[in-house]
N, C-alpha and C positions, 0 to 999 in steps of 0.2 A: 657300736653300730659300725658295720664294715662299709667300704667305699660303694658297694653295690646298693646298699640301703640308702646311703646319702644321695646317690644319683636318683633313686626313686622319689626323693622328696623335692627335687629341684622343680621350681615353677609352681609350688603349692604353698608358698609362704603367705601368712596373713599379716595384718598390721602389727606393729610392736606394742605389746600389751602395756609395758611400763614406760611409755614415752613421755607421759605427763605426770609421773609420780613425784618428781622433784618439785615442780611448781605447786602441786596439790599439797605437799608437805608444808611449804612456806605459807600457803593460804590457810591451812589448818592451824598453824602457829598464830597467825594474825587473829583468826576467828576465836581461838581459845582464850587469848588474852582479852579481847574486847567483850566477849560474852560473860566473862567472870568479873568484870570491873564493878566494884560495889563500895568504893571509898569516896565517892564524890558524885555530884549531880551531872557533871559533864565528863563524858568519857574521853580519855586521851586520844590523840591522833597518832596513827602509825605511819612512819616514813621509812622508805628504803634508801633514800639518798642522805648520806651522812652530812653533806654540806648544806642541807635545807636549813634556812634561818627562820625560826618560828616567830610569832607575834609575842607581845609582852606577856599576856596571860595564858598562852597556850601551853599545854603539857603534851610532850612528844615522847613516843616510844620508838626508838630507832632499831630496826631489825635489818641486819645486813649479813647475807651469806658470803663469806670471804674465802671459803676453801671447800673443795670437794675431793675426797680421796677414797680409793678402794680399800676395803677392810683387809689388812694383810693376814689376819688370822683365819678368815673364812673365805678362801678363794676356791671357786669351783673349777673343775675341769671343763673345757669347752666342748667336749664331745656331745653328740646328740643322745638324748635319752627320752623315754616316754614321759609326756607331760601328765601331771595329776589332774586331768580333766576328762570327764566321761559325758559324751553327748549321744543320746539315743533318740533320733528323730523318728525312726520307723520302729514300732513295737515288734514287728515280725522279724527284724534283722538285729544283728548285734550292734553295739555302739561303735561310733567312729573312734579311731585311734590316732592321736596326734603326738608329734615329737617336737622337742624344743631343746635349745641349749640352756643349761642351768642359769638361774638369775645372777646378776652382778650385785654383790652386796657392797653398798656404798655408804660412806659416812659424810654427812653434811654438817659443816661447822658454821654457826651463826654468832655474830657479835651483837649483843643487845645493850643499848645505852638509853639514858633518860635525859629529859630536859624539863626544867620548870623555871619560873621567874625567880624563885628563891631556892637556895641550895637545900634548905631543910625540906621543902616540898619535893624536890628531886630525889632526895634520899628516902623519903617516905614512899615515893612511887617505886623506887628501886627495891625496897624491902617487900612491898606488895607483889611485885613481879616475880621475885624469887619464890615466895610462898605459893603463888598461883601456879607457876611452872612445876613446882614440886608435886602438885596434884596430877600433872599430866603423865600418867604411866604410859599412855600411848596417844600420840597425836592423831593417828589414823587407826581405826579398828573396824574392819569391814570384811565381807567375803572377798577373797582374792579374785581379781578380774582377769579373764582370758578373752582375747579377741581372735575369733575364728577366721580362717581364710576368706569366708564370704562376708566378713565385716560385722558379724553379730558379736555382742558382748555377753558372755555367760560366766557363771561361777563354776566351781569344780564339779558340781553335780549336773551341769548342762542347763540350768535354769537361767532365764534372762537376768542379767546383772543390772542393778539400779543403784545410782549414787545416793539415794535416800537412806540406805543402810549405813552410810558412813557415820561413825561416832555415835550411833544410836545407843550403845551400851552405857555411855557416860553423858548423854544429853541431859542437861538439868531440867528441861521442861517435859521430858518423856516423849518427845516427838520422834517419829521414825519407827521403822520395823525393828523389833528386838531380834538379835542374832542368837540362834541356838548353837552353841559351840560343840555340843555333843552329837550333832548330826554326823552320821557315818559318811566319810569321804569329803566333808566340807572343809576346804582350805581357807584359813583366816589370814588376812593381811594385817600385820601389826607394824607400825612405825614408832619406835621408842624414842624417848628424849631424855637426856641426862646432862647435868651440869658438869663441865670439865674445865680444867685449867690449861688452856691451849695456847694462849698468847701471853708473852711477857709485857711489862709496861712499856719497854722500849719498842717492841713490835707494834703495840697499839698506838703509840705516839706517831710512829712512821705511817701507820695506816690512816690516822686522822689527818696528818699533814698531807699525805698523798691526795686526799679528798678535799683539801682546803677547808677543813672543819675544826672547830675548837675541841680540845681534849675534854672528854667527859668520863665519869665513872662507867665501867662497862662490865659485862659478864659474857662468858662464852659457853655455848651449848652445842651438843652433838646429837643429831638425829640420824638414826640408822634405818636405811631403806633397802629394799630388794627390787631390782629393775628386771622385769621379765621381757624377753625378746619376742620374736615371731613364733607362731605355731605352724608346724608343717603337717599337712594331712598325709597319712601313709597310704600307699596303694601298691599293688603288685606283690604283696606277700612279704615274707621275711626270709632271708637267706640264713641257713644254718650250716656251719662248718663242723665236720666230723673228722676224726682221725682216720688213717688208712686202715681198711678192714683186712684182717689177716685171713688166710685160707684155712678152712676147717679140715681139709684132706691131710692125711698123714704124710709127712715128708719122707721120701725114699732114702734108704741108707746110702751114705756116700762111700766111695771106695776108700781103702785104708790109706792111700796116698793123697787124699783130699780132706780138707777141713770141712766143718758143717756149712760154711758159707760158700763152698765151691772152689776155694783157692787150692792150688796144688801145693802139697807140702814138700819141703826140701829134705832129701835124705830119708832116713827110716821114720816109721810112725812115732808120734810123741809118746812118752811113757805114760802109764796109767796114773790117775790122780793119787792112788794110794802110795806110790813110790815117793819117798822123802826127797826133796830137792838137795843138791849139793854133792860133794864127793862121797865116796864109799866110807862108811864109818868103821872104826876099829875099836877094840876094847882097850882103853888106855886109862891108867890110874895116875893120880897125882903123886909126886915125889914125897909129899908130906905124909901120905898114907903109908908108904913103905917104911919110912923112918919110924913112925909110931909103932909099927909091928915089930921092928928089930929091937926097940927099946924094951918091949914087953918080954 
């Protein structure tokens, strides 16, 4: 997009579509663990403060996001490009065209630890948590949300966006609207989760000490999200740049003392291209050829 097109977009920005995705990812992680707990009558309590001191018989899942970083392998160029959203409010007119900057691909790193009255119970809870999160192919699985400049939330097909679609494909009770992935033009938002080895024991000890919390066995997980910015409504058309158009009229022959570009040649006209460059050639034989003839 050239500077003129960027100027046409000024003042037409909408709200940032991905402003709450990081918080929604953390909430989805909490909900996924609590909804799948099936090894006891009382579900464990989730705490984000590592220094929280539980009661005697409480079982705690500590979930702490300690680092956020941009994905170095998937960095998008910041230039404007057409957004993958099509909104057609008036059937008699064409759909509205929106532009945006490509999303920021971000990695969220979580530290997960457990607490129980007895170490064996804590280890049991840790093993269950690993198996449960291994089933989380996606923490968030829903139509991609776009916020228009007028404040409406729509999906890529221009339909009203609803949060009830979130995680419907993996909901254990079957609630929510089922997402059809094969719909033409429907963009799906997927937040993946994977177990990673991101912290050494020394780094974890420093982190626990910083929060004045006792050291506990821990795991580190990485969630990968895409943060969409503002949509810009296009108006005023699109500027197209073309090369210089050459004249179709035949060019008049230049005088013999001028080159085709109009510059005056110095001295006599240039030789024809068929003349070989360099000094005049003479018929010369090698001495070896004459010696061979005399010997014969």
